[in-house]
C-alpha positions in Angstrom: 78.3 107.9 185.8 81.3 109.9 187.1 83.9 108.2 184.1 80.4 109.4 181.3 81.1 112.8 182.8 84.7 112.5 182.4 84.7 111.5 178.8 82.3 114.5 177.7 84.5 117.0 179.4 87.5 115.3 177.4 85.5 115.4 174.3 84.4 119.0 174.6 88.2 119.9 175.1 89.5 118.1 172.3 86.8 119.6 170.0 87.9 123.2 170.9 91.4 122.2 170.6 90.7 121.0 167.0 88.4 124.4 165.9 90.8 126.5 167.2 93.6 124.9 165.3 91.5 124.7 161.9 89.8 128.0 162.1 92.7 129.3 160.0 92.1 126.9 157.4 89.7 127.3 154.2 86.8 125.2 155.1 85.7 124.2 151.5 89.5 122.4 150.9 88.6 120.7 153.7 85.0 119.7 153.9 84.2 118.9 150.1 80.1 118.7 149.0 79.3 115.9 147.3 78.1 116.0 143.6 75.2 115.0 141.8 73.1 115.4 145.0 69.2 114.6 144.5 68.6 116.0 148.3 70.1 118.6 150.8 71.8 117.3 153.7 69.6 115.1 155.9 69.2 114.2 159.5 68.9 110.9 160.5 67.8 110.0 164.3 67.5 106.5 166.2 65.1 105.8 169.2 67.4 107.3 171.5 67.6 110.8 170.0 71.3 110.2 168.3 71.5 112.0 164.9 73.9 111.7 162.1 74.0 113.8 158.7 74.2 112.8 155.4 73.9 113.6 151.7 72.2 111.6 149.3 74.0 111.0 146.1 73.2 109.1 142.8 75.8 107.3 140.7 75.9 105.8 137.5 79.5 103.7 137.9 79.4 102.1 134.4 79.5 105.7 133.0 81.9 107.6 135.3 84.4 104.9 135.2 84.5 105.3 131.3 85.2 109.5 131.7 88.6 110.2 132.4 89.3 112.4 135.4 91.2 115.6 134.8 92.9 115.0 138.6 92.9 111.4 140.5 90.9 113.0 143.4 88.6 115.0 141.0 85.7 112.6 141.2 81.8 112.7 141.6 82.5 113.8 145.1 85.1 116.3 145.8 88.5 115.0 147.1 87.5 111.7 146.2 88.6 109.3 143.0 85.7 107.5 141.4 87.6 104.3 141.9 87.7 104.7 145.7 84.0 105.5 145.8 83.6 102.4 144.1 85.3 100.1 146.3 83.7 101.9 149.3 80.3 101.2 148.2 81.3 97.5 147.0 83.4 96.8 150.2 79.9 97.9 152.4 78.0 95.4 150.2 80.7 92.8 150.6 80.9 92.8 154.5 76.7 92.9 154.9 76.2 89.8 152.0 79.0 87.6 153.0 77.3 85.0 150.8 77.7 86.8 147.7 81.1 87.0 145.6 82.7 90.2 145.6 83.3 89.9 141.8 79.2 89.7 141.4 79.0 92.7 143.6 81.4 94.6 141.3 79.6 93.2 138.4 76.1 94.3 139.6 76.8 97.9 140.7 78.7 98.4 137.5 76.1 97.0 135.2 74.8 99.1 132.4 71.5 100.4 133.6 72.3 100.3 137.4 72.2 103.3 139.5 73.4 103.9 143.0 71.9 106.1 145.7 74.6 106.5 148.6 74.3 108.7 151.7 77.6 110.2 152.3 78.6 112.0 155.3 81.1 115.5 154.8 84.5 115.6 155.9 83.4 117.8 159.1 80.8 115.7 160.4 82.6 112.4 159.7 85.7 113.7 161.4 83.7 114.5 164.5 82.0 111.4 164.5 85.5 109.5 164.3 86.8 111.5 167.2 83.8 110.9 169.6 84.2 107.1 168.6 88.0 107.1 169.0 87.7 108.7 172.6 84.4 106.1 173.7 86.9 103.1 172.2 89.9 104.7 174.7 87.8 104.9 177.6 86.6 101.3 177.2 89.8 100.1 176.8 91.0 102.0 179.8 88.0 100.4 181.9 88.6 96.9 180.5 92.6 97.0 181.6 91.3 98.1 184.9 88.8 95.2 185.3 91.3 92.7 183.6 94.0 93.8 186.5 91.5 93.4 189.2 90.7 89.9 188.1 94.0 88.9 187.7 94.9 90.4 191.4 92.0 87.9 192.4 93.3 84.9 190.7 96.5 84.9 192.2 95.1 85.1 195.5 94.6 81.1 195.2 97.2 80.5 192.4 99.5 78.5 194.7 96.7 76.0 195.2 96.8 74.8 191.4 100.3 74.0 192.2 99.6 71.3 195.1 98.8 68.0 195.1 96.6 68.0 198.1 96.3 64.3 198.3 100.1 63.6 198.2 100.9 67.1 200.1 103.6 67.7 197.2 104.0 70.0 194.2 102.3 68.9 191.1 104.7 68.1 188.1 104.0 71.2 185.8 103.3 70.6 181.7 105.2 72.0 179.3 103.3 74.9 177.5 103.5 75.8 174.0 103.8 79.5 173.5 102.9 81.1 169.9 105.0 84.0 169.1 103.5 87.3 168.9 105.3 88.0 165.4 104.1 84.6 164.0 102.0 86.9 161.4 104.6 89.4 160.7 107.2 86.5 159.8 105.0 84.2 157.9 105.5 83.7 154.2 102.3 81.9 153.3 100.7 85.3 152.2 103.3 86.4 150.2 103.0 87.0 146.7 105.4 85.9 143.8 106.0 89.0 141.4 107.2 87.1 139.0 104.0 84.9 138.4 101.7 86.3 135.8 97.9 86.0 136.5 95.6 84.7 133.5 94.3 87.6 131.7 90.9 88.1 131.4 89.1 89.1 128.0 90.5 92.5 127.2 86.8 93.4 126.2 85.3 93.2 129.4 86.8 95.7 132.2 87.9 94.8 135.5 85.8 97.0 137.9 88.4 95.7 140.8 91.5 97.5 139.4 92.9 99.8 142.1 91.4 97.6 145.1 94.9 97.0 146.6 95.9 100.4 146.9 92.7 101.5 148.2 92.7 98.6 151.0 96.3 99.8 151.9 95.8 103.4 151.9 92.6 102.6 154.3 94.5 100.5 156.5 97.0 103.5 157.0 94.7 105.9 157.4 93.3 103.6 160.1 96.7 103.4 162.0 97.0 107.1 161.9 93.8 107.9 163.7 94.9 105.0 166.4 98.2 106.6 166.8 96.6 110.2 167.2 96.2 111.5 170.9 92.7 111.7 170.1 92.8 114.4 167.8 91.8 113.5 164.3 92.5 115.4 161.1 90.4 115.5 157.9 93.4 114.1 155.8 93.0 110.8 157.9 89.4 110.4 157.0 88.7 108.4 153.9 85.3 107.7 151.7 85.1 104.6 153.7 84.6 106.3 157.0 82.2 108.9 155.1 79.7 106.0 153.6 76.4 105.5 155.8 74.4 103.5 153.5 73.8 102.6 149.9 71.3 101.2 147.3 71.6 99.6 143.6 68.8 99.4 141.7 67.8 98.6 137.5 65.0 99.3 135.4 63.8 96.4 133.4 61.2 95.8 131.2 59.5 92.0 131.8 58.1 90.9 128.5 58.4 94.2 127.2 55.0 95.7 129.2 55.8 95.8 132.7 58.5 98.5 133.9 60.1 97.3 137.2 62.3 98.5 139.2 64.7 95.6 140.7 66.9 96.4 143.6 69.5 94.5 143.5 72.0 95.5 146.6 71.3 97.7 149.8 73.0 97.9 152.7 73.3 100.2 155.6 76.5 100.7 157.9 76.1 98.2 160.9 76.7 101.1 163.4 73.8 103.2 161.7 71.2 100.5 161.1 68.6 102.2 163.6 68.6 105.7 162.0 65.7 104.8 159.2 68.5 105.1 156.8 67.3 102.2 154.9 63.6 103.8 155.0 65.0 106.8 153.4 66.9 104.8 150.5 63.6 102.8 149.7 61.4 105.9 149.3 63.8 107.0 146.5 63.4 103.8 144.7 60.0 104.2 144.6 60.1 107.9 143.6 59.2 108.5 140.1 61.6 111.9 140.6 64.4 109.6 140.9 63.6 106.2 139.1 60.9 107.4 136.5 57.6 106.0 135.8 57.2 102.1 136.8 54.5 99.3 137.4 56.4 97.5 140.3 59.6 97.1 142.5 61.1 94.0 143.0 63.5 93.1 145.7 65.4 89.7 146.4 65.5 89.7 150.4 67.4 87.5 152.5 66.1 86.1 155.2 67.3 89.0 157.8 65.6 91.5 155.5 62.1 89.8 155.0 60.8 91.8 157.8 62.1 94.9 156.7 60.7 95.0 153.3 57.2 93.6 154.5 56.9 96.5 157.0 56.9 98.8 154.0 54.2 97.1 151.7 56.4 94.5 149.9 54.6 91.0 149.4 56.1 87.8 149.4 53.3 85.8 147.8 54.6 83.4 145.7 52.0 83.2 142.9 52.1 86.6 142.7 55.9 86.8 142.4 56.0 84.3 139.7 56.0 86.2 137.0 59.2 88.3 138.1 61.0 84.4 137.8 63.5 85.8 135.4 64.9 88.3 137.8 66.0 85.5 140.1 68.8 83.7 138.0 71.7 85.1 139.9 70.1 85.3 143.7 70.1 82.2 145.9 68.7 81.6 149.6 66.5 84.7 148.7 62.7 85.8 149.2 61.4 87.3 146.3 59.4 90.3 147.2 57.3 93.2 145.3 56.1 96.2 146.0 52.9 97.7 144.0 52.8 101.8 144.0 49.2 103.1 145.1 47.2 104.8 142.0 47.9 108.2 143.5 51.2 109.6 145.3 54.4 107.7 146.0 55.3 107.9 149.5 56.5 105.1 151.4 54.5 104.7 154.3 54.8 101.4 156.8 51.8 99.0 155.9 51.9 97.0 159.3 49.2 98.6 161.6 47.7 97.7 164.8 43.8 97.9 165.5 44.4 100.7 168.1 46.2 102.7 165.6 43.9 102.5 162.5 41.0 100.1 163.0 39.9 100.4 159.6 43.3 99.6 157.8 43.5 96.6 160.2 40.2 95.4 159.2 41.1 95.5 155.8 44.3 93.7 156.3 42.3 90.9 158.1 40.2 90.4 155.2 43.0 90.5 152.5 44.5 87.9 154.8 41.6 85.5 154.9 40.9 85.9 151.3 44.3 85.3 150.3 44.2 82.2 152.5 41.1 81.1 150.8 42.6 81.5 147.3 45.5 79.8 148.3 43.5 76.8 149.4 41.4 76.7 146.4 44.5 76.9 144.1 45.8 74.0 145.7 43.0 71.8 146.0 42.1 72.5 142.4 45.9 71.7 141.4 45.8 68.3 143.4 42.8 67.4 141.6 44.3 68.4 138.1 47.6 66.4 139.2 45.9 63.5 140.2 44.2 63.0 136.8 47.3 63.7 135.2 49.3 61.0 136.8 46.0 58.8 136.2 46.5 59.2 132.7 50.3 58.2 132.7 49.3 55.3 134.8 47.1 54.3 132.5 49.2 54.9 129.3 52.2 53.4 131.1 49.8 50.1 131.8 48.8 49.9 128.0 52.6 50.2 127.2 53.2 47.2 129.4 50.2 45.7 127.9 51.6 46.3 124.3 55.1 44.8 125.0 53.3 42.1 126.4 51.1 41.6 123.6 53.8 42.0 121.0 55.5 39.1 123.1 52.9 36.8 123.2 52.0 37.5 119.6 55.4 36.5 118.5 55.6 33.4 120.8 51.7 32.6 120.7 50.4 33.2 117.1 46.7 31.1 118.2 46.2 33.3 121.1 46.8 36.9 118.9 43.2 37.3 118.5 42.1 37.5 122.2 45.3 39.6 123.0 44.0 42.4 120.5 40.5 42.0 122.1 42.1 42.8 125.6 44.3 45.8 124.0 41.2 47.4 122.5 39.6 47.2 125.9 42.4 49.0 127.4 42.5 51.7 125.0 38.3 52.0 125.4 39.3 52.7 129.2 41.8 55.2 128.4 39.4 57.0 125.9 36.6 57.2 128.8 39.4 58.4 131.4 40.5 61.0 129.6 36.9 62.1 128.7 36.4 61.8 132.5 39.6 64.2 133.0 38.2 66.5 130.5 34.4 66.7 132.8 36.6 67.2 135.8 38.6 70.2 134.9 35.0 71.7 133.9 33.5 70.9 137.5 36.5 72.2 139.3 35.4 75.4 139.9 31.7 74.4 141.2 30.8 73.7 144.6 27.4 71.9 144.0 27.3 68.2 143.4 27.0 67.4 139.3 24.6 65.0 137.7 25.7 62.1 136.2 26.6 62.3 132.4 23.9 62.1 130.4 23.7 61.6 126.4 19.9 62.4 125.9 20.9 66.4 124.5 22.6 65.1 121.7 21.4 66.8 118.5 19.5 64.7 115.4 22.3 65.8 113.4 25.1 64.2 115.6 22.8 60.9 115.8 22.7 60.8 112.3 26.3 61.3 111.4 27.3 58.7 114.2 25.2 56.3 112.7 26.4 57.0 109.1 29.9 56.8 110.2 29.3 53.5 112.0 27.6 51.9 108.9 30.7 53.2 106.7 33.1 52.0 108.9 32.2 48.3 107.9 33.9 47.6 105.0 31.6 44.7 104.2 28.5 46.8 103.9 27.8 47.7 100.3 24.7 49.5 100.8 24.0 53.4 101.5 21.7 54.1 104.8 19.6 57.0 105.2 18.0 58.0 108.6 14.3 58.3 107.8 12.9 59.0 111.6 14.4 59.4 115.3 11.9 58.2 118.0 13.5 59.4 121.4 12.3 57.9 124.6 10.0 59.4 127.1 10.9 57.7 130.5 9.7 58.3 134.0 11.5 60.2 136.8 11.6 56.6 138.5 13.1 54.9 135.9 16.1 57.8 136.0 16.3 57.5 140.1 16.9 53.9 139.8 19.6 54.0 137.0 21.3 56.9 138.6 21.2 55.0 142.4 22.4 51.8 139.8 25.4 53.7 138.7 26.7 55.3 141.7 27.2 51.6 143.2 29.3 50.6 140.4 32.9 49.6 140.9 33.8 52.7 138.4 30.7 55.0 138.0 32.5 57.1 135.1 32.3 54.7 132.6 29.5 55.7 131.0 28.9 55.6 126.9 26.3 55.3 124.0 26.1 51.8 122.4 23.7 49.9 120.0 21.2 47.1 121.2 21.7 43.7 119.8 18.5 42.0 120.8 15.2 43.2 119.4 14.9 40.4 116.6 14.0 38.0 119.1 11.1 40.3 120.5 10.5 43.4 118.0 7.1 44.1 120.1 9.5 45.2 123.1 10.6 48.3 121.3 8.2 50.8 122.1 7.8 49.3 125.7 11.5 49.9 126.2 11.0 53.6 125.1 8.5 54.4 128.0 9.4 52.0 130.7 13.3 51.0 130.1 14.9 47.8 130.0 13.8 44.6 132.1 14.8 40.9 132.1 12.3 40.2 129.6 14.8 41.9 126.9 17.4 39.6 128.0 18.9 37.4 125.2 20.5 33.9 125.6 23.7 34.1 123.9 27.2 32.2 123.6 28.6 34.5 126.5 25.6 34.1 128.9 22.2 35.5 129.6 21.9 39.3 129.4 21.9 42.6 127.3 24.3 42.8 124.4 25.7 45.7 123.0 28.1 46.9 120.2 29.6 50.0 118.9 29.0 49.4 115.6 25.6 49.7 113.8 26.3 47.5 111.3 26.7 44.2 113.5 23.7 45.6 116.2 21.3 45.6 113.1 22.0 41.7 112.3 20.4 41.3 115.7 17.6 44.0 115.5 14.4 44.4 114.1 14.7 45.4 110.2 15.2 49.0 109.4 15.2 49.9 113.2 17.9 50.1 115.8 17.8 51.1 119.3 20.8 53.3 120.7 20.9 53.5 124.6 23.1 55.0 127.6 25.1 52.1 129.0 27.0 52.3 132.2 29.9 49.8 131.8 31.5 50.3 135.2 34.7 48.0 135.9 34.5 46.0 132.8 35.9 42.3 132.5 37.4 41.0 129.4 35.8 37.5 128.8 37.2 35.2 125.8 35.3 32.1 126.5 31.8 31.1 125.5 29.7 30.3 128.7 26.1 30.0 127.8 25.3 29.5 131.6 26.7 33.0 133.0 24.3 35.0 134.3 26.6 38.0 136.2 30.3 39.4 135.8 32.9 38.2 138.2 33.5 40.0 141.5 34.6 43.3 141.1 33.4 43.8 137.9 30.1 45.3 136.4 30.3 44.1 132.8 32.1 41.9 130.3 33.6 42.8 127.0 33.7 39.6 124.6 35.1 39.0 121.0 31.0 39.0 119.9 28.8 36.4 118.8 29.8 37.0 115.1 33.3 36.6 115.8 35.0 33.5 113.6 38.6 32.0 114.6 41.4 33.8 112.3 38.9 36.7 110.9 41.6 39.7 112.1 39.8 42.3 109.8 36.5 42.4 111.0 37.6 41.3 115.0 37.0 44.7 116.0 33.9 44.9 114.4 32.6 41.9 116.0 33.2 43.2 119.6 30.2 43.0 122.3 29.4 44.2 125.7 27.2 42.2 128.0 25.4 43.5 130.9 23.4 41.5 133.3 21.5 44.4 135.1 19.0 45.8 133.0 19.2 49.4 135.4 22.6 50.1 134.0 20.7 51.1 130.7 19.0 53.8 129.5 17.2 53.8 126.0 17.8 56.8 124.0 16.2 56.5 120.9 15.3 54.5 118.0 16.6 55.1 114.4 14.4 54.2 111.8 16.5 53.9 108.6 16.1 52.8 104.9 18.7 51.0 102.5 19.5 51.1 98.8 22.2 50.0 96.7 25.6 52.2 96.2 25.6 53.3 92.8 
């Protein structure tokens, strides 16, 4: 306490001496006012009541560097050259952002549409602050010197013990110490520059904004030496712009997709000793003020890890999905968090957005609901995206399987011609699986936003026009058919709810319940009287056929082939749940069920003849061994007449 009182007394005496010595000077010649002011002198305070004054100035470095100054020191700030002002601003950014290249900082500050707001002290305030800091530094150095002398004195009391070997009771052998010269940096030639070496010239069309940096650093160093060598009495001539700069922010106004006007804060820095004086808040308030920046839709900033909480305090959001629209602004920034501020509908005051329940209960509840809604939205988005990606990857797997199968098929066809027909049937089956998987994906995408359980796929709602169109196209697909067909009537099935319930229960227990399609029944020729009974009661084992591939229900995709096993002029179309389908090539009349792990079989068909490659696909048939896997849909009555 006594030392602090002495320091204050010394400070008052030196300030009185300085003021009396400067009383005859022209104050305007020593303490220039910054130009391009956007506000009067502003007072900044920290939580301890300490204060500092600064004047905000807005600068377009790209433009002022193109203008020739009448005098070197006749810049935008009186007594300071524009080059020195640029170097001071970039220097402040450089010490605050060590991960950013100096050249990048200069190019960012001097960009065509960049503007910089700097808080600058006038010379008088800067001189007074510098004098107080210098006096404090001298007091700290004197105090540390006394402490070091005391510690050295205490250490010397027992220093003799370190020289004696207590076990042998003799002096220890002293090791030679390596002494580094205090002048090693002075006489070292490793940092010297060769004046005869010419550096590679840059493109003359691009201005080198770092021009004059060496002169600025040397001048700053000389001014610092003058202050430190002074007797705590600092004159304005030893104060440079580097001592007067409190903080600065650089921003650009950009257009995203030619629609949204965005203020992009590219750089912001506050002098370390003034980082708790709310200077950063003041600079941000100017960036969101339409008086300074004009109308805008959003303010975007790339905040490093240490600044995320600062920007979040004033309403900047780090939501990833929200900030994705500004992705094109992130090319020049790494290890940063993209954050966005959206202005309110009325007013542009920058207000702290983080509140506690005690401060404002209503806003606190709103914030809690907003966070809850945001979490739920993120979970829903993640769930939907996960499902879609799974479907997509499943399609890729199926395509890859088909590609591998095709390669094997081509190889087998080349080496084993007799098995070509069987391999083509296998390929067609894989293609059918792929088509049905794609359909399943489309249905899955439509049901992502619903939470209720969806019913199984149904084809009963297909219009008569579509039914007739598919029938005609199926007939025309068979090149061997030379007759024109026309549908005369469609008799749709009327089934009880029990039939539907048993069908749905059966489908849900299949190995693949998504493999459902419509096929034509190949079996009414044996028992034509069963057709009407099937429309009202569904299929049963009475409708099974004894064929080359076993006892079961036979179906085909093509009406021309199904008609050869059906009553003349009538064709029954059914909804068939194929499930997991097994490809079977070998005939077996005793077969009564598919192999384990399968729900149906896919065969070359009863009409297929070895070597008939043209009609191989048309002859293919599906065989089901459980009547509950099939729902009758309708009976098509048709007539035929020669093709004129």
